[in-house]
C-alpha positions as CSV (number, residue, x, y, z in Angstrom):
1,M,0.5,-0.2,0.0
2,D,1.3,3.3,-0.8
3,K,0.4,5.8,1.7
4,I,-1.9,4.8,4.8
5,S,-4.3,7.7,6.1
6,L,-4.0,8.8,9.0
7,E,-8.1,8.2,10.0
8,L,-6.4,4.4,8.9
9,K,-3.3,4.1,11.0
10,A,-5.8,5.5,13.8
11,H,-8.0,3.2,13.7
12,Y,-5.2,0.6,13.5
13,L,-4.3,1.6,16.5
14,R,-7.6,1.4,19.3
15,L,-7.4,-2.3,17.4
16,F,-4.9,-3.1,19.9
17,Q,-5.6,-0.7,22.2
18,M,-8.9,-2.6,21.9
19,A,-6.6,-6.4,22.2
20,L,-4.3,-4.9,25.2
21,I,-7.4,-3.5,27.1
22,D,-8.2,-6.9,29.2
23,C,-4.5,-7.3,29.9
24,N,-4.2,-10.8,27.9
25,F,-3.2,-10.2,24.6
26,H,-4.4,-13.5,22.5
27,E,-3.0,-14.7,20.0
28,L,-5.6,-14.7,18.2
29,E,-6.7,-11.0,18.5
30,L,-3.2,-10.6,17.0
31,Q,-4.3,-12.8,13.9
32,A,-7.7,-10.9,13.8
33,L,-5.8,-7.7,13.1
34,Y,-3.2,-8.6,10.7
35,R,-5.6,-10.2,8.7
36,M,-7.8,-7.2,9.1
37,A,-4.5,-5.5,7.7
38,E,-4.5,-7.3,5.1
39,S,-7.2,-7.1,3.6
40,R,-6.9,-4.2,3.2
41,G,-3.7,-4.6,1.1
42,I,-1.2,-3.9,4.5
43,E,1.4,-5.6,4.6
44,N,2.7,-7.0,8.2
45,L,5.4,-5.3,8.3
46,E,3.6,-2.0,7.4
47,L,1.3,-2.5,10.2
48,D,4.2,-3.6,12.4
49,K,5.4,0.1,11.8
50,I,1.5,1.3,12.8
51,L,1.7,0.0,15.9
52,L,4.7,1.1,17.1
53,S,4.3,4.7,15.4
54,S,2.2,7.4,17.7
55,A,-1.4,9.1,15.3
56,D,-4.0,11.5,16.5
57,M,-6.2,8.9,17.4
58,S,-9.2,11.3,17.5
59,V,-9.1,10.9,13.5
60,I,-12.1,9.4,12.5
61,P,-13.7,8.6,9.4
62,N,-16.7,11.7,8.3
63,K,-18.6,8.9,7.0
64,D,-21.6,7.0,9.3
65,E,-20.9,3.9,6.8
66,E,-17.6,3.5,7.3
67,L,-18.2,4.3,11.8
68,V,-19.8,1.2,11.4
69,K,-17.1,-0.8,9.5
70,Y,-14.7,0.8,12.8
71,L,-17.4,-0.7,15.2
72,Y,-17.7,-4.3,13.2
73,D,-13.6,-4.0,13.2
74,L,-13.2,-3.5,17.0
75,T,-15.6,-5.7,17.8
76,I,-13.5,-8.9,16.3
77,I,-11.2,-7.9,18.1
78,I,-13.0,-8.2,21.5
79,I,-14.2,-11.1,20.1
80,A,-11.5,-13.1,18.9
81,D,-10.2,-14.7,22.4
82,G,-14.0,-16.6,22.8
83,K,-14.7,-14.2,25.7
84,V,-15.5,-10.1,25.8
85,T,-15.0,-8.3,28.8
86,D,-16.7,-5.3,31.1
87,D,-12.8,-3.2,30.0
88,E,-13.8,-4.3,26.2
89,K,-17.8,-3.0,27.0
90,E,-16.5,0.3,28.6
91,L,-13.5,1.2,26.0
92,F,-16.2,0.2,23.1
93,N,-18.4,2.6,24.4
94,R,-15.9,5.5,24.6
95,Y,-15.3,4.6,21.3
96,A,-18.7,4.5,19.8
97,T,-19.1,7.7,21.4
98,M,-15.9,9.3,19.6
99,F,-17.8,8.4,16.7
100,G,-20.6,9.7,17.8
101,F,-23.3,7.3,18.4
102,E,-25.7,7.7,21.5
103,E,-25.4,6.6,24.7
104,K,-28.6,4.6,25.1
105,N,-28.2,2.0,22.2
106,F,-24.4,1.2,22.5
107,D,-25.4,-2.1,24.0
108,K,-27.9,-3.3,21.5
109,I,-24.8,-2.1,18.8
110,L,-22.3,-3.9,20.4
111,N,-24.7,-7.1,20.4
112,L,-26.5,-6.7,17.0
113,L,-22.8,-6.9,15.5
114,L,-21.4,-9.8,17.8
115,E,-24.2,-11.7,16.5
116,K,-23.7,-10.7,12.7
117,F,-19.6,-11.6,13.4
118,E,-21.7,-15.0,14.6
119,E,-23.0,-14.7,11.6
120,N,-20.6,-14.5,9.1
121,V,-22.0,-11.5,7.8
122,P,-18.5,-9.6,5.9
123,R,-17.5,-6.2,7.2
124,N,-18.6,-4.8,3.3
125,E,-22.3,-6.4,4.4
126,I,-22.8,-4.8,8.0
127,Y,-24.0,-1.5,7.0
128,N,-27.0,-2.0,5.6
129,L,-27.7,-4.1,7.5
130,I,-28.2,-2.4,10.7
131,K,-28.5,1.1,9.6
132,D,-32.1,0.7,10.6
């Protein structure tokens, strides 16, 4: 990949933070992180550089569809090790707030995204399924 946007770098740093939040950086979380990068054309070495760099994590997309996809990515990291901790839920809620979602919907959004993950719904289809 030629140039990785600040928005995408910030996203991968948020994903990495999610993987670390429960103080148990599970191998499955790491694998999920690298698979997501690969699906966007980001090579392992490039992702390593992103994870070791600093970036403004408040940089977010301005499209609702991308924001939902970013929350879905966070959900994939949350469930990668087979359990959802309170710390992960709290961080998910913090990011949902940053992305402009209403607090009253946080649990509903996370549960719906977890459900869609279990159903193997592809990332590029998630927005159309939950936008209502």
